[in-house]
C-alpha positions in Angstrom: 5.9 3.4 -93.0 7.5 6.8 -93.4 7.2 9.9 -91.3 4.4 11.4 -93.4 2.2 8.3 -92.9 2.9 7.9 -89.2 1.9 11.6 -88.8 -1.3 10.9 -90.7 -2.2 8.0 -88.4 -1.6 10.0 -85.3 -3.1 13.4 -86.3 -6.2 12.0 -88.1 -6.9 9.2 -85.6 -10.1 11.0 -84.2 -11.5 11.7 -87.7 -10.7 8.2 -88.8 -12.5 6.6 -85.9 -15.5 9.0 -86.1 -16.0 8.3 -89.8 -14.8 4.7 -90.0 -12.0 5.6 -92.3 -8.9 3.5 -92.8 -5.6 4.8 -94.2 -3.7 3.5 -97.1 -0.1 4.4 -98.1 0.1 5.2 -101.8 3.6 6.6 -102.0 6.0 8.6 -99.8 3.9 11.8 -100.1 0.4 10.5 -100.6 -2.0 8.8 -98.2 -5.7 7.9 -98.8 -8.2 7.8 -96.0 -11.3 5.9 -97.1 -14.4 3.9 -96.3 -17.0 2.4 -98.7 -18.5 5.9 -99.5 -15.7 8.4 -99.7 -12.0 8.7 -100.0 -9.7 11.6 -99.0 -6.4 11.8 -100.8 -3.9 13.7 -98.6 -0.9 14.9 -100.5 2.3 16.6 -99.4 4.5 18.5 -101.8 6.6 21.7 -101.9 3.4 23.8 -101.9 2.1 22.2 -98.7 -0.7 19.7 -97.8 -3.7 19.2 -100.1 -6.9 17.2 -99.7 -8.9 15.8 -102.5 -12.4 14.3 -101.8 -13.5 11.4 -104.0 -17.1 10.3 -104.2 -16.8 6.5 -104.4 -20.4 6.1 -105.6 -19.6 7.9 -108.9 -18.5 5.7 -111.8 -15.0 7.2 -112.1 -14.7 8.0 -108.4 -15.2 11.7 -109.2 -12.7 14.0 -107.3 -13.2 17.4 -105.7 -10.6 19.8 -104.3 -11.9 19.9 -100.8 -9.4 22.6 -99.7 -10.7 25.0 -102.4 -14.3 24.3 -101.5 -13.8 24.8 -97.8 -11.8 28.0 -98.2 -14.4 29.5 -100.6 -17.6 28.2 -99.1 -17.0 27.5 -95.4 -14.2 30.0 -94.5 -16.1 31.2 -91.5 -15.8 27.8 -89.9 -12.1 27.3 -90.5 -9.0 28.2 -88.5 -6.1 30.0 -90.2 -3.0 30.0 -88.0 0.3 31.3 -89.2 3.1 28.8 -89.1 6.0 29.8 -86.9 8.9 27.5 -86.9 9.5 25.8 -83.6 11.7 22.9 -82.6 8.6 21.0 -81.4 6.5 21.4 -84.6 7.8 21.1 -88.1 5.8 22.5 -91.1 4.4 19.1 -92.2 3.0 18.3 -88.7 1.6 21.9 -88.5 -0.1 21.6 -91.9 -1.6 18.2 -91.2 -2.9 19.5 -87.8 -4.5 22.4 -89.6 -6.1 20.2 -92.2 -7.4 17.8 -89.5 -8.8 20.7 -87.4 -10.4 22.3 -90.5 -12.0 19.1 -91.5 -13.4 18.8 -88.0 -14.7 22.3 -88.0 -16.0 22.6 -91.5 -16.5 19.2 -93.2 -18.0 16.7 -90.7 -21.1 16.5 -92.9 -18.9 15.8 -96.0 -17.0 13.1 -94.1 -20.2 11.5 -93.0 -21.2 11.0 -96.6 -23.5 14.0 -97.3 -23.2 15.1 -100.9 -25.5 18.1 -100.9 -22.4 20.4 -100.8 -21.4 19.2 -104.3 -24.1 21.4 -105.8 -22.1 24.4 -104.5 -18.8 23.2 -106.0 -17.8 25.2 -109.0 -14.2 24.3 -109.5 -12.5 21.7 -111.7 -13.4 18.1 -110.9 -11.0 15.2 -111.2 -11.1 11.5 -112.2 -9.1 9.4 -109.8 -5.5 8.6 -110.8 -5.0 4.9 -111.9 -2.7 4.1 -108.9 -5.3 5.3 -106.4 -8.1 3.5 -108.3 -6.1 0.3 -108.3 -5.4 0.6 -104.5 -9.1 1.2 -103.7 -10.3 -1.5 -106.0 -8.0 -3.9 -104.1 -9.0 -2.7 -100.6 -12.7 -1.8 -100.7 -15.2 -4.2 -99.5 -17.6 -4.9 -102.4 -21.3 -4.5 -101.4 
């Protein structure tokens, strides 16, 4: 387990317990938090941390850019702190903490499986990448 995944486990522990999510390691910069209803792909790249929501009840595991939705539709519930470099907190940890806090503030209904928000989603949708689909197909409990 690399540093990214250990930070995911620590920072998202409360959200994972509350929503019965488990974490999977896809590669060095991608983790997936999932249960039998939803999956959250958390990616880290040179542009920062991103979060893609997947509806596991849709045939192709339809994906939605959760960051874009929350910023555009639930901005009033979110926290926007400016990163200031400190010895205690690197950028990755800061960005993951921000994501976790904003999911707690603005997306608890989404994490609980509510899909009514999708009606308000007007941005590009995604089909899940094959490596994520294969991972979930191997790890989901079939109903």
